[in-house]
N, C-alpha and C positions, 0 to 999 in steps of 0.2 A: 385431545380432551384427555387421554390416557396420561400424557406426560405434563399435563397442566398448562399446555400451550393455548390460552384462551383470548388470544388478543390478534386483532388485524382482521381483514377480510378480504377476499378477492386475491390480487397480486400483492397487497400489502402484507399477507400473511408470511411472504419469504423475507421482507424486512424484519418482522417481530419474531419470526423463527430464528435469524442469524443472531439478533441480539439475546432472544431468551437462552440460546445454546451458550453464548460467551456466559452470562451471568449464574447460568446453572452449573458451570462447571469451575467458575473462577472462586478462589478463596475469598472469604468474606465479601462475596460477589463483585468483588474488584480486581483481585490481582489473579491474571493467569499465567501459565508457564511462559508464554510470549513476553507478558508485562515485565516479568521477573527477570527475563533473559536480557530485554532492551536495558532494563534498568542497571542490571549487573555490567553490562558493556560500557553504557553511558558514564557510569560512576568510575568504572575502571579506566576509562580513556580520558575522564576529566582528571584523576589523579596523577596522570602519567603525564599530561599538559602542565598541571601545576608545578611539576618537579622539572621541567625544562623552562627553555626560555620563552616558548611560546605558549600561551593559553586561549587560543582563538576558539571559541564555541562551534565555529562552521566545521570544524574538524569532526567533530563528535555527531554534529548534525547528519553531514555527507556520511558519515559510518554507518549510523541508525538507517540513513534512508537505503543504503546499499543492502542492509539486512532486510528492510521491508521487500525491496526488490526480488532480492532470492526468495523470500518465503512466498510472495505472490506466484512464483512460478510453478508452485504446486497445484494450481488451477482448482482450488476447492468448489467453485461454482459447476463445475463438471459433474460433480458427485450429485449435486440436486437436479440437474437436468436429466441424468439419467434414470431418474427414480420415476414411477407410475403417478406420483402425485403431482409432479411439476406438468404433466398434460391433463390432469382430472380437475384443478383447481380452474374455474370458471373465469378466466381473463386473457387478456392479450399477451402471447409469450413477451413481447417487447416490454410490456409492463413488469412482467414477472422478473425479467432480467435486470431492467432499471431499480427495482425497489430491492433486489438481492443486492446489486453493485452498491446501492446506498447504505446498506446493513453492514456490507463488508469494510465501507469506508469509515463508518462508525466505530467499529469494532477496532480497525486499524489506529484509529485517531486516540480510543481510549487505551489501547496496548502501549502506544507510544508517548503520551503525554506526560505520565511519571519521569520516565526517562530523560525527556527534554529539559522539562521544569527543573529537577535536582541538578542537571549537569549545568543549566542556565545558572541556577544560584551557586554553585560552586566557582563556575568561571565568571561570574559577574557580568553575564551576557544581558543584552536588551531584549524585552518581549518582541521587539520587530525581527529579532533574529531568530527566536523561538517559533513566531507565526512563520516565518518566511522556510524553515526547515521543515515544519509540519505541513504546509502547503506542498512542499517537494515530495515529501513521502506519500501523502494523500494522491497526488498527481502520478506518482510513480505505481503505487498500488492500484490505483484505477485503469491506468493505461496498461499494465501487465495484465491483469485480470480479464481485460475486455480483448487483449491482443490473444491469449491462451484460450479464451472460449471461442474466439473466431478461428484459431487453428484446429480446434478439437471438432467444430462443426463442419468445416470446410474439407480438410484433409482426410483422404481416403483411410479408413482403417486398416486396408491391408498393407499400406506404406510401413517399410521397416522403422524401428525406432530410430535410428542413425539418421535416417533421411528426414523424419519429422523433426529431430532436433536440429538438423542442418537448415531447414528451411525456416524454423521458428528463429534460429541465431541470425540468419539472414534479414529477415522480417524486422527484427529488433534493430539492426545495424542500420537499414536503410530509413526506416521510418521513425526510428526513435532515437539514434545516436548521431546521424550526421547533422540533421538540422541543429543539433544543440552544440556542437564545437564552435561555431562563433560566438555564441552566448558565454561559453565557459571561458574563451579566451578575452572576452572583454571583461568579465568580471575579474579574472586572476589578474590582468595588467592595470585594472583601474581599483582593485581592492573593493568594490561596491558589491558586497556579498549579498546584501537582501534584494537590489535588483536581479542579481544572477539566478537566486534560488527562486523567484518569482517567475522570471523569464523561462527558467529551465520546466517548471512546473507547467506553465501557460502553452508552451510549445508540446509536451507531453501530450495535453488535452487536444491542442491542433492536430497533431498527427494522429491522434485517436479518431477525431471526426474525418480527417481525409481518409 
């Protein structure tokens, strides 16, 4: 109430809180620092590709997806879970986490779309390519956020930081990267980029469910 957060009830409050914080700190309620950073990277890569012989939009899309991946490693959901109000809100813990993740996915999409759309216009890419890259980015963000939350809640806090990081990388490799290798090889050899992107995103969600 003090900050003007008057939307949502129960677990949905965490979805509204995530969007509220994004709009509150965004310039013109649209441009966050992350949005501007993604846009600068997308435009810069597009200009470099236009100067070369290759102008594949997928290169820009995958680069932006990599940025989304590393940004999600910051595990922002852990901050909310550590607050007293996470327990005080009268709702199921699972519902709270699910609504928070949906808010994070919505913010990720809003941060990424300007860079994807502008780059697609510069490189004359199809809407299907934009949709594929966006789906892959959201899948990566969702997968990494859940994996980092799992590690935060399951690993003892007494473990050294280096050990926790080693376990995190092992789980990423086993559950996240190894199943994707066949899909990536097929996509590269056949040049069917859209099925490749959708397949990678789908396997990311499948690995999360497993």
